[in-house]
Each structure stands twice: as C-alpha cells, then as structure tokens.
N, C-alpha and C positions, 0 to 999 in steps of 0.2 A: 617112740613112746617116752613120756616124761613122768617122773614121780613128783607128787605134790604132798608135802607133809605140813601139818599145822594143827594147832588146837582147834577143836570144833564142837558145836552143839548140833544135835539132830533136831530138825524142825518138824519133819513128819516123814512117814514111809507109806508106800503102797505097793501092791503086788505087781509083778511082771511075769506073766505066764504062770506055770504050775510050780516052778522051782526057784524062781528069783524074785527079788523085791528091789525097788528103787528107794534109796535113802537120800533125802534132801538134807545136806549138811550146810551149816553156817560156819565157814572156816575163817579164822582170824586173819589169815594172810591172803586168802583168795576169794572171799565172799561166799555167795551161795552156789553150791555145786551139787549136781545130781550124780549119784554113783550106784552101780548095780552090785547087789550083794546076793550070794546064794543063800536062800532060806533053808534053815535046818532046825529040826527039833531034837537033834542028837545031844545027849548030855556030854558027849566027848568034844563038842564044839562050844566052848564056853562063851565065845563072842556072839553067839546067836541072840543073847539077851541084851547086848550092848546098845542096840540101835533103837533107843527110845529117848524122848525129850528129857530135858532137865538133868543131863549128865555131861560133864566136861570130858571130852575125849582127845586122845592123841591119834589122829587119823592120817593114813597115807592112801591116796588114790593115784591112779595112773591112767594115762591116755594122751591123745594128741592135743595140743593147745587149742585147736580150732573146734574140737568136737564139743557137743553139749551133754553127752552122757559118758561118764567115766566108769572105771572099775575100782572096787575097793581092794586095796592090797593088804592092809592090816589095820587094826584098831586096838587101842588100850584105854581103859578108864583112868583118867587123871583125878577126877573128883566126882563122886556119885550123887551128892546132895540127897542122901537117903530120906531125911525128914520131909523133903518136898514130895516124895512119893508115898509117904506113909500117913500124912495128915491131909484130909480132904480139903480143908480151908486153904492150905498152902499149895496143894496140887492145882486147884483151879486157878489160883493167882499165877502160878508158874506157867500154866498152859496158855493163859491169856497173854502173858508177856511173850511167850514163844510165838503165838500167832501174829502178834503185832510186829515182831521182828521179821517174820516170814513175809508179810505183805509190804513191809517197809523197805525191803532189800531187793536187789536185782541180781540175776545170775551172773557169776564171774566178775562182779564189781566189788572189790575189797571195801569193807566198811569197818576198819579197826576201831573207830570211835564207838560205833554201835556195839561191837563185840565186847569191848571193855565195859561199856555201860551195862549191857545185859549180864555179864559175869558178875559185876559189882552188885547189881540189883538182886540177883539170886542169893548172894551172900547176905545182903541186907534183909531179904525175906525171911531168913532163918532167925533173925534177931529182933526184928521190929515188933513193937507192941501193937502197931496199927498197919496191917497189910493193905487196907483200902487206901490210906494216904500214900503209901509207898507206890501203889499203882498209879495214882494221879501224878506223882513225882516222875515216874517212869514215862508216862504218856507225854508229859511236858518236855522231858529231856529228848525223847525220840523225835517229837515234832520240831524241836529246836535244831536238832542235828540234821534233819531233812530239809530245813528251810521253810517249814509249814507252821511255825509257831503262830498262835493267834495274836493279832495286834491288840495290845492291851494298854498302850501308853498314849497313843494319839487316835483321833477319830479315823476309822478305816475309810470313810468316804471323803471327808474334807481335809484330813491331816491336821486338824487343830488339836492342840494339847487338851487332854481331858481333865475335868475337875474331879475331885475325889468322889462326889456323889453320883457321877455319871457311870452307869453300869449296864446300859442296854446293849445286848450282844446279838450279832447277826452271823449265823453259821454260813449263810450263802456268801457274805462279803468277807468273812474270816476275821472279825474283830469287833471292837466296841464302837458305838456311835455316840456322838455328842448330842446334847439336848436339842440342838437345832436340826440335825439330820435324822434323828431317830424316828420322828413322826412320819417321814416320807418312805420308810423302809418297812416292808412286810415281814412277817414271820420272825419276830425278834422276841427276846425275853430278857428279864432283868437279873443280873448277877450281883450278889452282895459284895460290899467292900472287903470283908474279911477274906473271902475266897479269891478275889482279885489280887489282894495284897500278897497272898501266899503264892499264887501263880506267877506274879511278877518277880518275886524273890527267887523262885526256881529258875526262871528263864534268864535272869540277870547273872546268876552264879556261873563262874568259870569252871569250878571243879565238878566232878561227877556227883559227889554226895554233898548235900546241904543239910543243915539241921532240920529234922522233921518235927521238932518241938519248939514252942508249944503247938499242939495240934489244933487246927481250926475246930470250931464248934460243929454240932450236928447239921445246922442249917448251911453253914459254909461248905461242909463236905458234900451235901446234896447239890449245892450250886456248882462246885468244882466238877462233880460227876456229870451234871447236865451240860455244862459248858464244853467239857472235853469230849463227851460222847457225841454231841451234836457236831462239833468241829471236825472230829476225826471221821465220822460217818460221811460228812460232806466231802472231805478231802480224799477219802478212799473210795467214795462212790458206793459204799455198802457198809453194813454193820458187821463187825467182827463176829464170827460164829460163836466164839467162846464168851461173848459178852453176856448172853443169857445164862450161861453156866455160872457166872459170877453171882447172879441173883438168887441162886438156890440156897 
C-alpha cells in the first residue's frame, strides 16, 4: 500500500452501498482519483462535511498504484471559499467550472496546469465584477490547455490568414472560415470582431490571468458565449449539465 498526499478539490460524490460513498478528487500531483469514504452523520466526525465541491483540501488517500479505487486516509480544509457556497450566482459559476474540469481530465493523469488554473479562477470569482466574462476566460484557458482551442487566426479549412471582417465560425470544423470557404460549409454562424479580439487575447496570453477589462459589450458577450458553447459541446460530444443552471 502507498500513501498519496496532495492538495485537492472534490469534483463530485456518489453513494456506495448503505454506509460508504465514493469521492472523486482532482489532486494537484496525481490527477483525478476516486476514493472510498465512510459516510457519517455524526457531529463527532467533523470531516463528514468536507467532501463537497469548491473547497481546497489537503487529502491523503492510500492504495496500490495499479488500482482504480482508493481509500481515504485523512482530509483537512485548506481553503473553504465560503462566499462561493453562500451566494447563488457564484455557486452556479463555481459548479460549472467544476464540471468542466471533471470532463476535461482523465483518471490518474496529473494535470497541474489545470489545477493551478482552477484554483486561480476560484480566487478570481470572489473578486471579479463580471463572473460571466470570467467563465468565458476559464473556458478558453481550459480549451487551450487541452489542445482544443478554436482556430481563430487562420481559416480552419484552407489555412489562409483571416481578414479582420471574417468571422464565420464552424463548430464542426473547430474554427473560423474565410470568405471563400464559408459558403461551402453548413451550420455556421457569424461572430463579431470584438468577441474574437478578446478570445484571441486570452488564447495568446502566457500567464494564467489576463486583464478582463475593458469588458466586451453585451453583443460581444453573447457572441463569446455562443462560440464557446457550440465549440465545447462539439468537442465534448454533449452539453455540460450545469450549463442550463447558469441560465437561471
């Protein structure tokens, strides 16, 4: 048996029999790991309430390296992010980010870049005046880290450099089309210049955080949402369950 200790976030939990539950952890050093935890309602067991999303934990699990289900040894809260649990508008954003991390990661494959990004975005969520723009930023950074960023610089079909006014997007092809190629592709839509300029800024940045101001206008925000929702839905093969939650 080996012990694995790392900072971690809970992605989700589900029951295992009458007395246990499985906690899916996103660990900084080991990636996504499933661990069995004994469920308890006893007030003498304070860790019973630790296994919920949007809290940074110091977790220790144990098991053999080859197994897929580990046992929880101990857990402590490092940072609770209480405002994210207490304000509905922040909670739904945090849960959406959590689900995106869940579907974007694979079990036992370390993803320290995504862990650092997720942690930084939860901090930013507490301070930003525009949580919607922060989500678009987060989506772009996750897509970039996974190698699924939309092609916004050259035509995705013929690779010709795009002119400033060309903004026809194809989710099926994963990027923008030039004026010559666009008429031959079905199921496209037009994205405005302001939205594309912001998306390119985020994707070109090396650092985790880029300035979020000045914020794009309302039309540009709608364009960003439409572009990224269509692109991610195609890449993932389904819509994130929590996307509808964001619209409430």
